[in-house]
C-alpha positions in Angstrom: 11.8 -11.1 1.3 8.4 -11.2 -0.4 7.3 -8.7 -3.0 3.7 -7.4 -3.0 1.8 -5.3 -5.6 -1.7 -3.9 -5.4 -4.0 -1.6 -7.3 -7.0 0.6 -6.5 -8.8 3.3 -8.4 -9.0 6.9 -7.3 -12.4 8.6 -7.1 -12.0 11.4 -9.7 -13.6 14.0 -7.4 -11.1 13.2 -4.6 -8.0 12.7 -6.7 -6.3 16.0 -5.8 -7.1 15.5 -2.1 -5.4 12.0 -2.2 -2.4 13.3 -4.0 -2.0 16.2 -1.6 -2.1 13.8 1.4 0.6 11.7 -0.2 2.9 14.6 -0.8 3.4 14.7 3.0 2.7 11.3 4.5 2.7 11.4 8.3 6.0 10.3 9.9 4.1 8.1 12.4 2.4 6.2 9.5 5.8 5.6 7.8 7.3 4.5 11.2 4.5 2.0 11.7 5.1 0.5 8.2 8.8 0.3 8.9 8.2 -1.4 12.2 6.0 -3.9 10.5 8.8 -4.9 8.1 7.5 -3.0 5.0 10.4 -2.0 2.8 10.7 -0.1 -0.5 7.0 0.9 -0.4 6.1 2.9 -3.5 2.8 4.1 -5.0 2.6 4.9 -8.7 -0.2 6.7 -10.5 -1.6 6.3 -14.0 -4.7 8.4 -14.7 -7.0 7.5 -11.8 -5.4 4.1 -11.1 -3.0 3.7 -8.2 -0.4 0.8 -8.2 1.5 0.1 -5.0 4.6 -2.0 -4.6 6.4 -3.0 -1.4 8.7 -5.7 0.0 8.1 -7.5 3.2 11.1 -8.9 5.1 9.4 -10.0 8.3 8.4 -13.5 9.5 4.6 -13.1 10.1 2.9 -11.0 7.5 -0.6 -11.5 9.0 0.5 -10.3 12.5 2.5 -7.4 11.1 -0.4 -6.2 8.9 -2.7 -6.6 11.9 -0.4 -4.4 13.9 -0.5 -1.7 11.1 -4.3 -1.9 11.1 -4.4 -1.5 14.9 -2.2 1.6 14.9 -4.3 4.7 15.8 -2.2 7.0 13.5 -2.7 4.6 10.6 -6.4 4.4 11.3 -6.7 8.2 11.3 -4.7 8.3 8.0 -7.0 5.7 6.4 -10.1 7.7 7.5 -8.7 10.4 5.2 -7.3 8.4 2.3 -9.9 5.5 2.0 -12.8 7.7 0.9 -10.6 9.0 -1.9 -10.3 5.4 -3.3 -12.8 3.3 -5.2 -12.0 -0.4 -4.8 -12.1 -2.9 -7.7 -15.0 -5.4 -7.5 -12.6 -8.2 -6.3 -11.3 -6.3 -3.3 -13.6 -8.2 -1.0 -15.6 -7.1 2.0 -13.9 -4.1 3.7 -11.0 -4.3 1.3 -9.6 -1.3 -0.5 -6.6 -2.5 -2.5 -6.7 -5.6 -4.8 -3.6 -7.8 -4.7 -1.8 -8.5 -8.0 -0.2 -11.8 -8.9 3.5 -11.7 -9.6 4.2 -13.4 -12.9 7.8 -12.5 -13.5 10.8 -11.0 -11.8 14.2 -10.1 -13.2 16.7 -11.8 -10.9 20.2 -10.5 -10.2 23.0 -12.1 -12.2 25.0 -14.7 -10.3 28.2 -13.3 -9.0 31.2 -14.7 -10.9 
């Protein structure tokens, strides 16, 4: 399993719209993420900054993320949510979320 963390800013004038959308994420969007091996997906908020965390337990992250991007329900969802977000300068062309580098992780204690 691989852990992923990302961040993006909210456009202040679209903040409430974005939060309202995420109070009731569409079941088909959630199903698409599950089918693509996304687990434990969580989005946190601090001010106008979003932080997302998810775990990926598949074998081909690029293929699975391409399948998510190709899904028509997810595309409709992104047409609503993407305008609410303001990418950081390092997001790259067409990118919304910026990846964060994992620098530490508390590992489970070995079983005795």
